[in-house]
C-alpha positions, 0 to 999 in steps of 0.5 A: 084137760077132763073136769069132773064137777061130780064124778067120772063115768065108771065111778057114777055107774057104781052108785046106787042113784036112780037111773034116768030112764031116757027110752022115751027121750027126745032129742032137742036141737036148735031151731032153724038151719044147723051146720052140717057137723051139728046136725050129723051129732044129732044123726049119730046119737039117733043111729047109734042108740037104735043099734043098740036098742031098737028104740028110735029117738024122735028129733024135735027143735023144742022141748017136749011138752007131754013131760018126756025127757029131753037129751038137749044138744045145745052150744055153750062158750067154752075151750075149742072141741070141749063140751058139758055133759050134765044129767039134770035133776028134772031128768033131762040131759045136756049136751053142750058144745063149744063148738060142732065138734064139741057137740059131737064128742058130747055126743060121744061122751053120752053114748059111752056113759048109757046103759043099753038093752033091748027096748031100754036106755037109761043115764046113771047118775050123778053126772056133770062133766066139763071137758076138753082135749089136752091135745089138739091132734087125735087121730089114726091112719086109714091108709086105703091100700093093699098093705092094709089087713082089712080095711082095703076091703071095705065099702064107703059106708063101713069107713063111715061107720069106723071114723064115726066110732073114733070120734065117738072118743074125741079123735080129730083127724083121719089119715089117708094113704092115697098113693103109695102101693099100686099093687093089684088088690081083688077085694077093694070094692072102691077105686082109690081115687073114689075112696080118697073123695069119700073119705075126705067127704065123711070128714067134712061132714063130721067136721073132722081134719082129714090128712094125707100120708104121702111118700116119695119113695124114689129118687128125687133126681128121677125128673120124670118120677117127680114130675108124675107125682106132683100131678098126682098132688095136683089130682089129690088137691082137686079130689079133696073137698076138705085137706088139713095135713099133708105128711111126707116121711123123710124115709121109711119109705124114701131115702132122699137127701134133705135138699132134694126133699125140702125143695120138693115140698116147696113145689107141694106147697105151691100146688096145694095153697090155691086149693086148700090154703089152711092146709099145711105139709108136715115132715119126718126125719124117720132114718135121718142121721145127725148131718141129714137132721141138722141140714133140715134145722138150717133150712127151717132156720133160714126160710121158716116157710109158712107152709110147714106145719111141724115135724113128725116123730115117728119109728126110726126118728131122732128122739122126740125131746131132742126134736123139741128142743132144736124145732123152731116154736113157730113149728108144731111137733106131732107124734106117728106111733106105731100102734099096729106091729108087735115086733120089728117095730117101733114099740115092740111086745117087751118081754114077748116069747118066740112062741108067739113071735113064730106063730101070731107075727107082727100084726096079730089082734093086739090090745096093749092097753096098760103099755100104750097108757104109759108111752103115751103118757111118758111123751105127749108133753113133748108134742101137739098130739098124734096120728098113728100109724095103723094097717087094720083093725086088729089094734083097735084097743089100741087106737082108743087108748090113744085117743082117749089119753090124748083128751084126758092123760089122767082117764085110768086105763080100765075106765077107757076100756069100761067105756069101749066095752059099754059102747061097743059090747055089752053095758052090763058087763063092761068092767068085767070085760074090761078086765078080760082085755087086760087079761089079754094083755097079760097073756104076752108078759114073759115066758108062755110056758110058765103063764098059767093064766093064759088057761085062766083068760081063756076060761074068763073069755068062754063064760063072757060069751056064755053070758053075752051070745048076742055078741057072736057076730060083733066083730071087736067081740070076735077079735078078743074071742080069737086072741083068747084061744090062740093064745091058749092053743099056742101054749098047748102046742108050746107045752106038748112040742118042747116036751117032744123035743127033750124027749128026742134030744135025750134019745140023741145024746144017748145014741149008741146006732146013729139010725135007730137014734134019728129013727126013734127021734124023729117018731118022737118029734112027729107025734106033734102032727099025728098026736097035736096038742089043742086040737079043739082050739085049733078048730075054733080058731079056723071057725073065728077067722072065717067069721072075722073075714065075713064081718070086718075082712079081717085077712087072716090068711094069704091064700084063703083071705087074700092077706097082702103078706104073710107078716100082714096078721095072717096067723091062720097060715102059722097055726101048724108052724113048728115051735120046737126045733123039728124042722132043724133037726129033721134036716140035720138028720139028713145031713148026718146020714150023709156022713160017712163014718158012725163015730162022725155020725154019733158025735154029731147026734150027740152034739145036737142032743146036748145043744142045750145042756152043755153038762154040769158046771156049764151054762146055756143061754139063747139071748133073745129067748125070754124063758131060755136066758136067765142069765141075761140081766134085763134090767141093765142100763135101760135106754132113757129114749125108749125107758127099755132095756135091750130087746130081741129081734125076731127075724123073719126069714123065708117069710115066716117058715124057716126051718132054722134052729130057733135060737138063731132066729131071735138075736139080741145085744144083751146089756149084760150077762151075769154068771154066779157061783163058778169054781175059781179053780176051774177052766172056763171058755166062753162060746158065743154063737150069732153073725159077724163080729162078737166084741167080748169084754169080761168084767170090762176086760176085752178078751181076745178069741181063740176061735172066730166063727162069723156065720150063724152055727159057727162059734167064737170061742174066748178063755176066761182069764183065771184072775177074774174068777177069784170072786166065783163071778163074771160079767159078760158085755158086748161093744155094738160093732162100730164100723158097721154103720153102712150095712143094712140091718140085715147084715149086721153083726148079731149075737143069738146064743152064748155057753159058759163052758166048764172044761 
């Protein structure tokens, strides 16, 4: 836990005390042979200062005789991995590490606190910090595989630099993916086996833990595949110069029963111990039902294997509190938080607008500092720490938030971001940049059309660009600017295309001649292509994506930049995807033209035009759309295991290019829907659209459908009992079908739209 004897970094920087000039400082280390990780700490300090200032700090083994200030690296008894960082009265800086890692982390603390400018290096006082980490496991997965959207194209030096920069925020563990995903990758500069060895060597030199993620994504009854994977483990153990942990997920991927999984882990352990006797195997229960879960605990209670380090709580795992309560105290519990995805994931962006889901997808640049601070601090005390799930650099801010909070959960988010900005951007603008990153997170909060702050965020980043032009080639900076530009572009696009669809719907609902109406509506909708909104921002997005591919190999397009899939951060490929129902209406017009009678055509056009406008006294909700579901009660019955309410599922059909109606592409089972001010003397019908079953209750009473359409685009209809209207209010709730446990999640029932129709 962090102990501040005087002031935090951020508070210290705000004081008027004179800054210590370290431009002529000498880095002083112990005389004699130092362990390599401690030599690495000194090297990191010198090299990182040089990158930011052009100053080459000399290294000596004794204090400088000419009175120049010294940055002294030394050892001091303290809690493991901890350090003291002190600016002394004589202008010297003392970094005293409890061990080799503590010294490296102390260097990181100093680098995050100093002020940089070309030819100048200073430290604002007073500063006296003694600190050690709250949690022993603090790491990130950097899997060198085709699935990744950036580092699959990296060189070994790039990996070393990124691992170094993570360590500067207290990270002590790196997890690679040596086997999974055997697809050919034209971007890889280094064979996977060579990179596996290199990453373990980097961790050894920096004194960090090296982990691997190694799923058994096949039937373990297949003896040939099982033997082949064990041979690959032999190869891995021989190639790794250091190895701390082997994480084998029980599911996602993998679908084997516990008896086969545990027997396989026993065989892995036998091969592991001779080469890496201190390494442990860790298992997740991802996707396990209660029966499988209990089978694992029974095995552990009976055998208490020494080779097991503990369990891992990741996406689709049992609740962490239940796992910790049931797990024997001798074993650890490590979190595997998904920091990389925005939707269809463990921590979906709350209250996300569908326009973002359609264009940005699962792996866009996604700084979510305030939200992830809340998540970390809510659950961290159940664990021994974390190694995150990540598939690229787009979640770099999220990694730093988790790293810093696993060191000290009490650190304010804004302070972490200011240190991030001081280290990676511009120390003079650090606090302003921290606020600008927080503004990016707020861009994604709630309905986009009414979030005018998005334009303000773009203006803020534009002004920062003008004040810090030297950052234009900094990849972290490029990512932040891309997000600011892309968000504003999507909003302008949404405003235009929503207005065009409304105009087209008015034409359709008033149609007198079907062909004339469809021609006029098509002309209106096509203005999104012929007169697009935000053309200047679109050009900037294209340029920024090109620069990011050159600077950090960020793959924002499948065709242009070799992204491994459309959902893997390929935001450039979706820059022109409609965020209205233009595609669906175009397809519906083809169906209308195939009809035989004009009255039939006009009736269908009227239904299309009035789809979301059922008339006076009636109501429509697109239940999964944040902006189009005012009667969904989002605050009802928050899940205690996730501290969230019901969340929409943003479907990913046709590789993200579905022409289906947008309301069908976002589904959700709301906790409840509330209707007020109804006419007690009217007759009302509830109509629902979705897939599968709709088990509706009105004011707690199950109602029987008068019609039951189970395909998307068909409808259930329920008559509202007259006695329930006496108080002018009804509440709709749904029972999630209980007979679909064996169905794939894609085939399960789901709800897309709800109408309350006044007859």
